[in-house]
N, CA, C, O and the ligand as a Tripos MOL2 file, in Angstrom:
@<TRIPOS>MOLECULE
protein
  313   311    79     0     0
PROTEIN
NO_CHARGES

@<TRIPOS>ATOM
      1 N         122.2760  101.0920  115.4070 N.3       1 MET1
      2 CA        121.7240  102.1890  114.6140 C.3       1 MET1
      3 C         122.0450  103.5280  115.2870 C.2       1 MET1
      4 O         121.8780  103.6770  116.4980 O.2       1 MET1
      5 N         122.4960  104.4740  114.5120 N.am      2 LYS2
      6 CA        122.7850  105.8010  115.0700 C.3       2 LYS2
      7 C         121.4980  106.4760  115.5290 C.2       2 LYS2
      8 O         120.4190  106.2450  114.9820 O.2       2 LYS2
      9 N         121.6430  107.3080  116.5390 N.am      3 GLU3
     10 CA        120.4890  108.0040  117.1000 C.3       3 GLU3
     11 C         119.7480  108.8030  116.0190 C.2       3 GLU3
     12 O         118.5190  108.8220  115.9540 O.2       3 GLU3
     13 N         120.5370  109.4480  115.1940 N.am      4 ARG4
     14 CA        119.9660  110.2900  114.1330 C.3       4 ARG4
     15 C         119.1420  109.4400  113.1500 C.2       4 ARG4
     16 O         118.0720  109.8460  112.6980 O.2       4 ARG4
     17 N         119.6690  108.2600  112.8400 N.am      5 CYS5
     18 CA        118.9810  107.3560  111.9190 C.3       5 CYS5
     19 C         117.6830  106.8840  112.5330 C.2       5 CYS5
     20 O         116.6380  106.8510  111.8830 O.2       5 CYS5
     21 N         117.7730  106.5220  113.7950 N.am      6 ARG6
     22 CA        116.6060  106.0350  114.5000 C.3       6 ARG6
     23 C         115.4970  107.0880  114.5280 C.2       6 ARG6
     24 O         114.3320  106.7980  114.2550 O.2       6 ARG6
     25 N         115.8880  108.3010  114.8630 N.am      7 GLU7
     26 CA        114.9130  109.4000  114.8890 C.3       7 GLU7
     27 C         114.2620  109.5890  113.5230 C.2       7 GLU7
     28 O         113.0520  109.7850  113.4080 O.2       7 GLU7
     29 N         115.0890  109.5240  112.5100 N.am      8 THR8
     30 CA        114.5650  109.7210  111.1550 C.3       8 THR8
     31 C         113.5740  108.6320  110.7930 C.2       8 THR8
     32 O         112.5000  108.9090  110.2590 O.2       8 THR8
     33 N         113.9420  107.3870  111.0870 N.am      9 LEU9
     34 CA        113.0340  106.2770  110.7550 C.3       9 LEU9
     35 C         111.7630  106.3400  111.5850 C.2       9 LEU9
     36 O         110.6810  106.0050  111.1030 O.2       9 LEU9
     37 N         111.8950  106.7710  112.8340 N.am     10 GLU10
     38 CA        110.7080  106.8920  113.6760 C.3      10 GLU10
     39 C         109.7480  107.9360  113.1090 C.2      10 GLU10
     40 O         108.5350  107.7330  113.0630 O.2      10 GLU10
     41 N         110.3190  109.0390  112.6850 N.am     11 ARG11
     42 CA        109.4830  110.0860  112.1020 C.3      11 ARG11
     43 C         108.8590  109.6200  110.8020 C.2      11 ARG11
     44 O         107.6880  109.8850  110.5300 O.2      11 ARG11
     45 N         109.6540  108.9220  110.0000 N.am     12 ALA12
     46 CA        109.1330  108.4010  108.7330 C.3      12 ALA12
     47 C         107.9630  107.4690  109.0210 C.2      12 ALA12
     48 O         106.9440  107.4920  108.3310 O.2      12 ALA12
     49 N         108.1300  106.6590  110.0450 N.am     13 TYR13
     50 CA        107.0680  105.7260  110.4000 C.3      13 TYR13
     51 C         105.8050  106.4670  110.8290 C.2      13 TYR13
     52 O         104.7020  106.1540  110.3810 O.2      13 TYR13
     53 N         105.9840  107.4480  111.6980 N.am     14 LEU14
     54 CA        104.8290  108.2340  112.1510 C.3      14 LEU14
     55 C         104.1300  108.8870  110.9720 C.2      14 LEU14
     56 O         102.9030  108.9530  110.9090 O.2      14 LEU14
     57 N         104.9340  109.3650  110.0480 N.am     15 PHE15
     58 CA        104.3760  110.0070  108.8680 C.3      15 PHE15
     59 C         103.5520  109.0190  108.0560 C.2      15 PHE15
     60 O         102.4340  109.3150  107.6340 O.2      15 PHE15
     61 N         104.1320  107.8320  107.8440 N.am     16 LEU16
     62 CA        103.4250  106.8150  107.0670 C.3      16 LEU16
     63 C         102.1780  106.3480  107.7980 C.2      16 LEU16
     64 O         101.2140  105.8840  107.1880 O.2      16 LEU16
     65 N         102.2160  106.4800  109.1060 N.am     17 ASP17
     66 CA        101.0860  106.0620  109.9230 C.3      17 ASP17
     67 C          99.9890  107.1250  109.9770 C.2      17 ASP17
     68 O          98.9430  106.9320  110.5960 O.2      17 ASP17
     69 N         100.2530  108.2450  109.3160 N.am     18 GLY18
     70 CA         99.2070  109.2510  109.2150 C.3      18 GLY18
     71 C          99.4840  110.5490  109.9480 C.2      18 GLY18
     72 O          98.6970  111.4930  109.8790 O.2      18 GLY18
     73 N         100.6130  110.5920  110.6540 N.am     19 GLU19
     74 CA        100.9840  111.8100  111.3740 C.3      19 GLU19
     75 C         101.3310  112.9200  110.3690 C.2      19 GLU19
     76 O         101.9740  112.6720  109.3500 O.2      19 GLU19
     77 N         100.8940  114.1350  110.6780 N.am     20 LEU20
     78 CA        101.2240  115.2290  109.7780 C.3      20 LEU20
     79 C         102.5530  115.8510  110.1730 C.2      20 LEU20
     80 O         102.7770  116.1810  111.3370 O.2      20 LEU20
     81 N         103.4190  116.0040  109.2030 N.am     21 LEU21
     82 CA        104.7070  116.6390  109.4520 C.3      21 LEU21
     83 C         104.7910  117.9140  108.6260 C.2      21 LEU21
     84 O         104.1700  118.0360  107.5700 O.2      21 LEU21
     85 N         105.5650  118.8470  109.1270 N.am     22 SER22
     86 CA        105.7490  120.0850  108.3610 C.3      22 SER22
     87 C         106.6140  119.8020  107.1390 C.2      22 SER22
     88 O         107.2800  118.7710  107.0480 O.2      22 SER22
     89 N         106.5840  120.7360  106.2130 N.am     23 VAL23
     90 CA        107.3710  120.5780  104.9920 C.3      23 VAL23
     91 C         108.8530  120.4170  105.3270 C.2      23 VAL23
     92 O         109.5410  119.5950  104.7210 O.2      23 VAL23
     93 N         109.3430  121.1920  106.2830 N.am     24 SER24
     94 CA        110.7710  121.1020  106.6030 C.3      24 SER24
     95 C         111.1130  119.7780  107.2750 C.2      24 SER24
     96 O         112.1980  119.2370  107.0610 O.2      24 SER24
     97 N         110.2060  119.2550  108.0800 N.am     25 GLU25
     98 CA        110.4340  117.9350  108.6860 C.3      25 GLU25
     99 C         110.5030  116.8460  107.6190 C.2      25 GLU25
    100 O         111.3560  115.9600  107.6570 O.2      25 GLU25
    101 N         109.5840  116.9430  106.6730 N.am     26 ARG26
    102 CA        109.5780  115.9540  105.5920 C.3      26 ARG26
    103 C         110.8440  116.0620  104.7550 C.2      26 ARG26
    104 O         111.4260  115.0640  104.3290 O.2      26 ARG26
    105 N         111.2430  117.2950  104.5370 N.am     27 HIS27
    106 CA        112.4440  117.5240  103.7470 C.3      27 HIS27
    107 C         113.6610  116.9240  104.4500 C.2      27 HIS27
    108 O         114.5450  116.3560  103.8090 O.2      27 HIS27
    109 N         113.6920  117.0560  105.7460 N.am     28 GLU28
    110 CA        114.8040  116.5230  106.5390 C.3      28 GLU28
    111 C         114.8840  114.9980  106.4310 C.2      28 GLU28
    112 O         115.9660  114.4360  106.2610 O.2      28 GLU28
    113 N         113.7410  114.3440  106.5300 N.am     29 ILE29
    114 CA        113.7010  112.8850  106.4110 C.3      29 ILE29
    115 C         114.1750  112.4660  105.0240 C.2      29 ILE29
    116 O         115.0000  111.5660  104.8710 O.2      29 ILE29
    117 N         113.6390  113.1330  104.0400 N.am     30 LYS30
    118 CA        113.9880  112.8240  102.6540 C.3      30 LYS30
    119 C         115.4900  112.9650  102.4400 C.2      30 LYS30
    120 O         116.1290  112.0930  101.8510 O.2      30 LYS30
    121 N         116.0420  114.0650  102.9200 N.am     31 ARG31
    122 CA        117.4640  114.3070  102.7370 C.3      31 ARG31
    123 C         118.2940  113.2490  103.4650 C.2      31 ARG31
    124 O         119.2960  112.7640  102.9390 O.2      31 ARG31
    125 N         117.8730  112.9030  104.6610 N.am     32 HIS32
    126 CA        118.6210  111.8900  105.4090 C.3      32 HIS32
    127 C         118.6100  110.5510  104.6680 C.2      32 HIS32
    128 O         119.6480  109.9060  104.5180 O.2      32 HIS32
    129 N         117.4410  110.1480  104.2160 N.am     33 LEU33
    130 CA        117.3460  108.8560  103.5220 C.3      33 LEU33
    131 C         118.1840  108.8290  102.2510 C.2      33 LEU33
    132 O         118.7310  107.7930  101.8730 O.2      33 LEU33
    133 N         118.2740  109.9700  101.6090 N.am     34 GLU34
    134 CA        119.0480  110.0160  100.3710 C.3      34 GLU34
    135 C         120.5510  110.0790  100.6300 C.2      34 GLU34
    136 O         121.3490  109.5960   99.8280 O.2      34 GLU34
    137 N         120.9220  110.6770  101.7510 N.am     35 ASP35
    138 CA        122.3470  110.8900  102.0310 C.3      35 ASP35
    139 C         122.9670  109.8130  102.8990 C.2      35 ASP35
    140 O         124.1860  109.6390  102.8830 O.2      35 ASP35
    141 N         122.1580  109.0880  103.6560 N.am     36 CYS36
    142 CA        122.6910  108.1440  104.6310 C.3      36 CYS36
    143 C         122.6370  106.7270  104.0500 C.2      36 CYS36
    144 O         121.5700  106.1210  103.9490 O.2      36 CYS36
    145 N         123.8010  106.2190  103.6760 N.am     37 ALA37
    146 CA        123.8490  104.8970  103.0460 C.3      37 ALA37
    147 C         123.2560  103.7910  103.9170 C.2      37 ALA37
    148 O         122.4910  102.9750  103.4020 O.2      37 ALA37
    149 N         123.5740  103.7250  105.2080 N.am     38 PRO38
    150 CA        122.9730  102.6700  106.0450 C.3      38 PRO38
    151 C         121.4480  102.7170  106.0500 C.2      38 PRO38
    152 O         120.7960  101.6750  105.9760 O.2      38 PRO38
    153 N         120.8780  103.9130  106.1360 N.am     39 CYS39
    154 CA        119.4160  104.0270  106.1290 C.3      39 CYS39
    155 C         118.8640  103.6280  104.7690 C.2      39 CYS39
    156 O         117.8460  102.9430  104.6640 O.2      39 CYS39
    157 N         119.5390  104.0620  103.7660 N.am     40 TYR40
    158 CA        119.1230  103.7590  102.4090 C.3      40 TYR40
    159 C         119.0510  102.2540  102.2320 C.2      40 TYR40
    160 O         118.0960  101.7280  101.6620 O.2      40 TYR40
    161 N         120.0740  101.5660  102.7280 N.am     41 GLU41
    162 CA        120.0960  100.1070  102.6390 C.3      41 GLU41
    163 C         119.0490   99.4750  103.5380 C.2      41 GLU41
    164 O         118.4090   98.4870  103.1780 O.2      41 GLU41
    165 N         118.8890  100.0570  104.7050 N.am     42 ARG42
    166 CA        117.9310   99.5250  105.6620 C.3      42 ARG42
    167 C         116.5250   99.5680  105.1040 C.2      42 ARG42
    168 O         115.7950   98.5780  105.1430 O.2      42 ARG42
    169 N         116.1590  100.7090  104.5910 N.am     43 VAL43
    170 CA        114.8060  100.8370  104.0550 C.3      43 VAL43
    171 C         114.6520   99.8990  102.8700 C.2      43 VAL43
    172 O         113.5460   99.4910  102.5180 O.2      43 VAL43
    173 N         115.7850   99.5650  102.2590 N.am     44 GLY44
    174 CA        115.7610   98.4780  101.2960 C.3      44 GLY44
    175 C         115.9800   98.8930   99.8730 C.2      44 GLY44
    176 O         116.8180   99.7400   99.5620 O.2      44 GLY44
    177 N         115.2120   98.2810   99.0260 N.am     45 LEU45
    178 CA        115.3580   98.5150   97.6070 C.3      45 LEU45
    179 C         115.2100   99.9800   97.2710 C.2      45 LEU45
    180 O         114.4600  100.7210   97.9080 O.2      45 LEU45
    181 N         115.9270  100.3610   96.2810 N.am     46 GLU46
    182 CA        115.8770  101.7290   95.8140 C.3      46 GLU46
    183 C         114.4430  102.1790   95.5650 C.2      46 GLU46
    184 O         114.0650  103.3070   95.8840 O.2      46 GLU46
    185 N         113.6680  101.2930   95.0000 N.am     47 GLY47
    186 CA        112.2770  101.6080   94.6920 C.3      47 GLY47
    187 C         111.4820  101.9970   95.9230 C.2      47 GLY47
    188 O         110.6070  102.8610   95.8750 O.2      47 GLY47
    189 N         111.8070  101.3360   97.0330 N.am     48 GLU48
    190 CA        111.0700  101.6420   98.2530 C.3      48 GLU48
    191 C         111.4440  103.0070   98.8100 C.2      48 GLU48
    192 O         110.5990  103.7340   99.3310 O.2      48 GLU48
    193 N         112.7170  103.3390   98.6920 N.am     49 VAL49
    194 CA        113.1220  104.6760   99.1180 C.3      49 VAL49
    195 C         112.4250  105.7240   98.2660 C.2      49 VAL49
    196 O         111.9370  106.7260   98.7890 O.2      49 VAL49
    197 N         112.3740  105.5040   96.9640 N.am     50 SER50
    198 CA        111.7230  106.5270   96.1340 C.3      50 SER50
    199 C         110.2240  106.5840   96.3760 C.2      50 SER50
    200 O         109.6130  107.6430   96.2350 O.2      50 SER50
    201 N         109.6260  105.4540   96.7390 N.am     51 THR51
    202 CA        108.2090  105.4810   97.1140 C.3      51 THR51
    203 C         108.0070  106.3490   98.3450 C.2      51 THR51
    204 O         107.0910  107.1680   98.4180 O.2      51 THR51
    205 N         108.8940  106.1400   99.3080 N.am     52 LEU52
    206 CA        108.7990  106.9220  100.5390 C.3      52 LEU52
    207 C         109.0480  108.3950  100.2560 C.2      52 LEU52
    208 O         108.3470  109.2670  100.7700 O.2      52 LEU52
    209 N         110.0450  108.6600   99.4410 N.am     53 VAL53
    210 CA        110.3540  110.0510   99.0960 C.3      53 VAL53
    211 C         109.1790  110.6990   98.3600 C.2      53 VAL53
    212 O         108.8300  111.8500   98.6220 O.2      53 VAL53
    213 N         108.5810  109.9550   97.4480 N.am     54 ALA54
    214 CA        107.4160  110.4790   96.7180 C.3      54 ALA54
    215 C         106.2780  110.7640   97.6890 C.2      54 ALA54
    216 O         105.5560  111.7540   97.5680 O.2      54 ALA54
    217 N         106.1460  109.8650   98.6540 N.am     55 ARG55
    218 CA        105.1070  110.0350   99.6690 C.3      55 ARG55
    219 C         105.3860  111.2820  100.5060 C.2      55 ARG55
    220 O         104.4790  112.0350  100.8580 O.2      55 ARG55
    221 N         106.6750  111.4750  100.8150 N.am     56 LEU56
    222 CA        107.0640  112.6480  101.5980 C.3      56 LEU56
    223 C         106.7500  113.9340  100.8420 C.2      56 LEU56
    224 O         106.4710  114.9710  101.4440 O.2      56 LEU56
    225 N         106.7980  113.8550   99.5440 N.am     57 LYS57
    226 CA        106.4580  115.0210   98.7380 C.3      57 LYS57
    227 C         104.9490  115.1730   98.6320 C.2      57 LYS57
    228 O         104.4520  116.1670   98.1020 O.2      57 LYS57
    229 N         104.2250  114.1830   99.1390 N.am     58 GLY58
    230 CA        102.7740  114.2990   99.2030 C.3      58 GLY58
    231 C         102.0560  113.8410   97.9690 C.2      58 GLY58
    232 O         100.9210  114.2560   97.7360 O.2      58 GLY58
    233 N         102.6680  113.0060   97.1720 N.am     59 CYS59
    234 CA        102.0070  112.6490   95.9280 C.3      59 CYS59
    235 C         101.7840  111.1490   95.7330 C.2      59 CYS59
    236 O         101.4930  110.7080   94.6210 O.2      59 CYS59
    237 N         101.9150  110.3790   96.7800 N.am     60 GLN60
    238 CA        101.6870  108.9530   96.5830 C.3      60 GLN60
    239 C         101.1800  108.3050   97.8690 C.2      60 GLN60
    240 O         101.6240  108.6600   98.9610 O.2      60 GLN60
    241 N         100.2630  107.3660   97.7450 N.am     61 PRO61
    242 CA         99.8340  106.6510   98.9390 C.3      61 PRO61
    243 C         100.9360  105.7140   99.4080 C.2      61 PRO61
    244 O         101.7870  105.2920   98.6250 O.2      61 PRO61
    245 N         100.9080  105.3980  100.6780 N.am     62 CYS62
    246 CA        101.9540  104.5480  101.2290 C.3      62 CYS62
    247 C         101.5660  103.0750  101.1670 C.2      62 CYS62
    248 O         100.4910  102.6950  101.6320 O.2      62 CYS62
    249 N         102.4250  102.2560  100.6020 N.am     63 PRO63
    250 CA        102.1250  100.8250  100.6300 C.3      63 PRO63
    251 C         102.2770  100.2850  102.0510 C.2      63 PRO63
    252 O         103.2220  100.6260  102.7620 O.2      63 PRO63
    253 N         101.3480   99.4560  102.4400 N.am     64 GLU64
    254 CA        101.3690   98.8770  103.7820 C.3      64 GLU64
    255 C         102.6850   98.1520  104.0590 C.2      64 GLU64
    256 O         103.1960   98.1920  105.1780 O.2      64 GLU64
    257 N         103.2310   97.4910  103.0400 N.am     65 SER65
    258 CA        104.4640   96.7230  103.2250 C.3      65 SER65
    259 C         105.6250   97.6080  103.6640 C.2      65 SER65
    260 O         106.4570   97.1980  104.4730 O.2      65 SER65
    261 N         105.6740   98.8160  103.1280 N.am     66 LEU66
    262 CA        106.7630   99.7270  103.4840 C.3      66 LEU66
    263 C         106.6280  100.1960  104.9320 C.2      66 LEU66
    264 O         107.6130  100.3230  105.6600 O.2      66 LEU66
    265 N         105.4000  100.4460  105.3190 N.am     67 ARG67
    266 CA        105.1450  100.8750  106.6940 C.3      67 ARG67
    267 C         105.5640   99.7680  107.6700 C.2      67 ARG67
    268 O         106.2020  100.0340  108.6890 O.2      67 ARG67
    269 N         105.1990   98.5400  107.3460 N.am     68 LEU68
    270 CA        105.5440   97.4070  108.2060 C.3      68 LEU68
    271 C         107.0570   97.2010  108.2640 C.2      68 LEU68
    272 O         107.6090   96.8420  109.3040 O.2      68 LEU68
    273 N         107.7000   97.4300  107.1510 N.am     69 LYS69
    274 CA        109.1380   97.2470  107.1010 C.3      69 LYS69
    275 C         109.8560   98.2110  108.0440 C.2      69 LYS69
    276 O         110.7440   97.8180  108.7990 O.2      69 LYS69
    277 N         109.4590   99.4630  107.9850 N.am     70 ILE70
    278 CA        110.0730  100.4550  108.8640 C.3      70 ILE70
    279 C         109.7440  100.1300  110.3120 C.2      70 ILE70
    280 O         110.5880  100.2580  111.1980 O.2      70 ILE70
    281 N         108.5200   99.7140  110.5370 N.am     71 SER71
    282 CA        108.1260   99.3270  111.8800 C.3      71 SER71
    283 C         109.0020   98.1960  112.4190 C.2      71 SER71
    284 O         109.4080   98.2320  113.5810 O.2      71 SER71
    285 N         109.2930   97.2040  111.5980 N.am     72 SER72
    286 CA        110.1020   96.0850  112.0730 C.3      72 SER72
    287 C         111.5650   96.4980  112.2550 C.2      72 SER72
    288 O         112.2500   95.9660  113.1280 O.2      72 SER72
    289 N         112.0460   97.4330  111.4460 N.am     73 LEU73
    290 CA        113.4040   97.9530  111.6310 C.3      73 LEU73
    291 C         113.5230   98.6050  113.0090 C.2      73 LEU73
    292 O         114.5260   98.4460  113.7050 O.2      73 LEU73
    293 N         112.4900   99.3340  113.3800 N.am     74 LEU74
    294 CA        112.5120  100.0140  114.6550 C.3      74 LEU74
    295 C         112.4090   99.0110  115.8030 C.2      74 LEU74
    296 O         113.0310   99.1960  116.8490 O.2      74 LEU74
    297 N         111.6470   97.9760  115.6130 N.am     75 ASP75
    298 CA        111.5060   96.9400  116.6390 C.3      75 ASP75
    299 C         112.8120   96.2110  116.8910 C.2      75 ASP75
    300 O         113.1570   95.9180  118.0360 O.2      75 ASP75
    301 N         113.5370   95.9190  115.8220 N.am     76 GLU76
    302 CA        114.7990   95.1980  115.9340 C.3      76 GLU76
    303 C         115.7970   95.8720  116.8400 C.2      76 GLU76
    304 O         116.5780   95.2030  117.5160 O.2      76 GLU76
    305 N         115.7800   97.1820  116.8610 N.am     77 THR77
    306 CA        116.8060   97.9140  117.5980 C.3      77 THR77
    307 C         116.3360   98.3660  118.9680 C.2      77 THR77
    308 O         117.0460   99.0790  119.6770 O.2      77 THR77
    309 N         115.1660   97.9560  119.3240 N.am     78 ARG78
    310 CA        114.6040   98.3780  120.6180 C.3      78 ARG78
    311 C         115.3120   97.6870  121.7680 C.2      78 ARG78
    312 O         114.9750   97.9180  122.9290 O.2      78 ARG78
    313 ZN        120.6470  107.1210  108.6420 Zn       79 ZN79
@<TRIPOS>BOND
     1     1     2 1
     2     2     3 1
     3     3     4 2
     4     3     5 am
     5     5     6 1
     6     6     7 1
     7     7     8 2
     8     7     9 am
     9     9    10 1
    10    10    11 1
    11    11    12 2
    12    11    13 am
    13    13    14 1
    14    14    15 1
    15    15    16 2
    16    15    17 am
    17    17    18 1
    18    18    19 1
    19    19    20 2
    20    19    21 am
    21    21    22 1
    22    22    23 1
    23    23    24 2
    24    23    25 am
    25    25    26 1
    26    26    27 1
    27    27    28 2
    28    27    29 am
    29    29    30 1
    30    30    31 1
    31    31    32 2
    32    31    33 am
    33    33    34 1
    34    34    35 1
    35    35    36 2
    36    35    37 am
    37    37    38 1
    38    38    39 1
    39    39    40 2
    40    39    41 am
    41    41    42 1
    42    42    43 1
    43    43    44 2
    44    43    45 am
    45    45    46 1
    46    46    47 1
    47    47    48 2
    48    47    49 am
    49    49    50 1
    50    50    51 1
    51    51    52 2
    52    51    53 am
    53    53    54 1
    54    54    55 1
    55    55    56 2
    56    55    57 am
    57    57    58 1
    58    58    59 1
    59    59    60 2
    60    59    61 am
    61    61    62 1
    62    62    63 1
    63    63    64 2
    64    63    65 am
    65    65    66 1
    66    66    67 1
    67    67    68 2
    68    67    69 am
    69    69    70 1
    70    70    71 1
    71    71    72 2
    72    71    73 am
    73    73    74 1
    74    74    75 1
    75    75    76 2
    76    75    77 am
    77    77    78 1
    78    78    79 1
    79    79    80 2
    80    79    81 am
    81    81    82 1
    82    82    83 1
    83    83    84 2
    84    83    85 am
    85    85    86 1
    86    86    87 1
    87    87    88 2
    88    87    89 am
    89    89    90 1
    90    90    91 1
    91    91    92 2
    92    91    93 am
    93    93    94 1
    94    94    95 1
    95    95    96 2
    96    95    97 am
    97    97    98 1
    98    98    99 1
    99    99   100 2
   100    99   101 am
   101   101   102 1
   102   102   103 1
   103   103   104 2
   104   103   105 am
   105   105   106 1
   106   106   107 1
   107   107   108 2
   108   107   109 am
   109   109   110 1
   110   110   111 1
   111   111   112 2
   112   111   113 am
   113   113   114 1
   114   114   115 1
   115   115   116 2
   116   115   117 am
   117   117   118 1
   118   118   119 1
   119   119   120 2
   120   119   121 am
   121   121   122 1
   122   122   123 1
   123   123   124 2
   124   123   125 am
   125   125   126 1
   126   126   127 1
   127   127   128 2
   128   127   129 am
   129   129   130 1
   130   130   131 1
   131   131   132 2
   132   131   133 am
   133   133   134 1
   134   134   135 1
   135   135   136 2
   136   135   137 am
   137   137   138 1
   138   138   139 1
   139   139   140 2
   140   139   141 am
   141   141   142 1
   142   142   143 1
   143   143   144 2
   144   143   145 am
   145   145   146 1
   146   146   147 1
   147   147   148 2
   148   147   149 am
   149   149   150 1
   150   150   151 1
   151   151   152 2
   152   151   153 am
   153   153   154 1
   154   154   155 1
   155   155   156 2
   156   155   157 am
   157   157   158 1
   158   158   159 1
   159   159   160 2
   160   159   161 am
   161   161   162 1
   162   162   163 1
   163   163   164 2
   164   163   165 am
   165   165   166 1
   166   166   167 1
   167   167   168 2
   168   167   169 am
   169   169   170 1
   170   170   171 1
   171   171   172 2
   172   171   173 am
   173   173   174 1
   174   174   175 1
   175   175   176 2
   176   175   177 am
   177   177   178 1
   178   178   179 1
   179   179   180 2
   180   179   181 am
   181   181   182 1
   182   182   183 1
   183   183   184 2
   184   183   185 am
   185   185   186 1
   186   186   187 1
   187   187   188 2
   188   187   189 am
   189   189   190 1
   190   190   191 1
   191   191   192 2
   192   191   193 am
   193   193   194 1
   194   194   195 1
   195   195   196 2
   196   195   197 am
   197   197   198 1
   198   198   199 1
   199   199   200 2
   200   199   201 am
   201   201   202 1
   202   202   203 1
   203   203   204 2
   204   203   205 am
   205   205   206 1
   206   206   207 1
   207   207   208 2
   208   207   209 am
   209   209   210 1
   210   210   211 1
   211   211   212 2
   212   211   213 am
   213   213   214 1
   214   214   215 1
   215   215   216 2
   216   215   217 am
   217   217   218 1
   218   218   219 1
   219   219   220 2
   220   219   221 am
   221   221   222 1
   222   222   223 1
   223   223   224 2
   224   223   225 am
   225   225   226 1
   226   226   227 1
   227   227   228 2
   228   227   229 am
   229   229   230 1
   230   230   231 1
   231   231   232 2
   232   231   233 am
   233   233   234 1
   234   234   235 1
   235   235   236 2
   236   235   237 am
   237   237   238 1
   238   238   239 1
   239   239   240 2
   240   239   241 am
   241   241   242 1
   242   242   243 1
   243   243   244 2
   244   243   245 am
   245   245   246 1
   246   246   247 1
   247   247   248 2
   248   247   249 am
   249   249   250 1
   250   250   251 1
   251   251   252 2
   252   251   253 am
   253   253   254 1
   254   254   255 1
   255   255   256 2
   256   255   257 am
   257   257   258 1
   258   258   259 1
   259   259   260 2
   260   259   261 am
   261   261   262 1
   262   262   263 1
   263   263   264 2
   264   263   265 am
   265   265   266 1
   266   266   267 1
   267   267   268 2
   268   267   269 am
   269   269   270 1
   270   270   271 1
   271   271   272 2
   272   271   273 am
   273   273   274 1
   274   274   275 1
   275   275   276 2
   276   275   277 am
   277   277   278 1
   278   278   279 1
   279   279   280 2
   280   279   281 am
   281   281   282 1
   282   282   283 1
   283   283   284 2
   284   283   285 am
   285   285   286 1
   286   286   287 1
   287   287   288 2
   288   287   289 am
   289   289   290 1
   290   290   291 1
   291   291   292 2
   292   291   293 am
   293   293   294 1
   294   294   295 1
   295   295   296 2
   296   295   297 am
   297   297   298 1
   298   298   299 1
   299   299   300 2
   300   299   301 am
   301   301   302 1
   302   302   303 1
   303   303   304 2
   304   303   305 am
   305   305   306 1
   306   306   307 1
   307   307   308 2
   308   307   309 am
   309   309   310 1
   310   310   311 1
   311   311   312 2
@<TRIPOS>SUBSTRUCTURE
     1 MET1         2 RESIDUE 1 A MET
     2 LYS2         6 RESIDUE 1 A LYS
     3 GLU3        10 RESIDUE 1 A GLU
     4 ARG4        14 RESIDUE 1 A ARG
     5 CYS5        18 RESIDUE 1 A CYS
     6 ARG6        22 RESIDUE 1 A ARG
     7 GLU7        26 RESIDUE 1 A GLU
     8 THR8        30 RESIDUE 1 A THR
     9 LEU9        34 RESIDUE 1 A LEU
    10 GLU10       38 RESIDUE 1 A GLU
    11 ARG11       42 RESIDUE 1 A ARG
    12 ALA12       46 RESIDUE 1 A ALA
    13 TYR13       50 RESIDUE 1 A TYR
    14 LEU14       54 RESIDUE 1 A LEU
    15 PHE15       58 RESIDUE 1 A PHE
    16 LEU16       62 RESIDUE 1 A LEU
    17 ASP17       66 RESIDUE 1 A ASP
    18 GLY18       70 RESIDUE 1 A GLY
    19 GLU19       74 RESIDUE 1 A GLU
    20 LEU20       78 RESIDUE 1 A LEU
    21 LEU21       82 RESIDUE 1 A LEU
    22 SER22       86 RESIDUE 1 A SER
    23 VAL23       90 RESIDUE 1 A VAL
    24 SER24       94 RESIDUE 1 A SER
    25 GLU25       98 RESIDUE 1 A GLU
    26 ARG26      102 RESIDUE 1 A ARG
    27 HIS27      106 RESIDUE 1 A HIS
    28 GLU28      110 RESIDUE 1 A GLU
    29 ILE29      114 RESIDUE 1 A ILE
    30 LYS30      118 RESIDUE 1 A LYS
    31 ARG31      122 RESIDUE 1 A ARG
    32 HIS32      126 RESIDUE 1 A HIS
    33 LEU33      130 RESIDUE 1 A LEU
    34 GLU34      134 RESIDUE 1 A GLU
    35 ASP35      138 RESIDUE 1 A ASP
    36 CYS36      142 RESIDUE 1 A CYS
    37 ALA37      146 RESIDUE 1 A ALA
    38 PRO38      150 RESIDUE 1 A PRO
    39 CYS39      154 RESIDUE 1 A CYS
    40 TYR40      158 RESIDUE 1 A TYR
    41 GLU41      162 RESIDUE 1 A GLU
    42 ARG42      166 RESIDUE 1 A ARG
    43 VAL43      170 RESIDUE 1 A VAL
    44 GLY44      174 RESIDUE 1 A GLY
    45 LEU45      178 RESIDUE 1 A LEU
    46 GLU46      182 RESIDUE 1 A GLU
    47 GLY47      186 RESIDUE 1 A GLY
    48 GLU48      190 RESIDUE 1 A GLU
    49 VAL49      194 RESIDUE 1 A VAL
    50 SER50      198 RESIDUE 1 A SER
    51 THR51      202 RESIDUE 1 A THR
    52 LEU52      206 RESIDUE 1 A LEU
    53 VAL53      210 RESIDUE 1 A VAL
    54 ALA54      214 RESIDUE 1 A ALA
    55 ARG55      218 RESIDUE 1 A ARG
    56 LEU56      222 RESIDUE 1 A LEU
    57 LYS57      226 RESIDUE 1 A LYS
    58 GLY58      230 RESIDUE 1 A GLY
    59 CYS59      234 RESIDUE 1 A CYS
    60 GLN60      238 RESIDUE 1 A GLN
    61 PRO61      242 RESIDUE 1 A PRO
    62 CYS62      246 RESIDUE 1 A CYS
    63 PRO63      250 RESIDUE 1 A PRO
    64 GLU64      254 RESIDUE 1 A GLU
    65 SER65      258 RESIDUE 1 A SER
    66 LEU66      262 RESIDUE 1 A LEU
    67 ARG67      266 RESIDUE 1 A ARG
    68 LEU68      270 RESIDUE 1 A LEU
    69 LYS69      274 RESIDUE 1 A LYS
    70 ILE70      278 RESIDUE 1 A ILE
    71 SER71      282 RESIDUE 1 A SER
    72 SER72      286 RESIDUE 1 A SER
    73 LEU73      290 RESIDUE 1 A LEU
    74 LEU74      294 RESIDUE 1 A LEU
    75 ASP75      298 RESIDUE 1 A ASP
    76 GLU76      302 RESIDUE 1 A GLU
    77 THR77      306 RESIDUE 1 A THR
    78 ARG78      310 RESIDUE 1 A ARG
    79 ZN79       313 GROUP 0 **** ****
């Protein structure tokens, strides 16, 4: 996993875990997930990416399954 991808997923995870991120930080994660094919595939189904993106926009609760998925992605590469 590229360093940039890892950082993005780590931040996404922290965010889903309740950490507050600034609007620009959230925007950065969103843009990376949309532009980076490996991350897009990693996070999985298109629906899950849009759930995360919606969450980043502040309008949807995070499903526990998505949080666990990102967590396990990060564990795999440790
Ligand atoms: Zn990436």
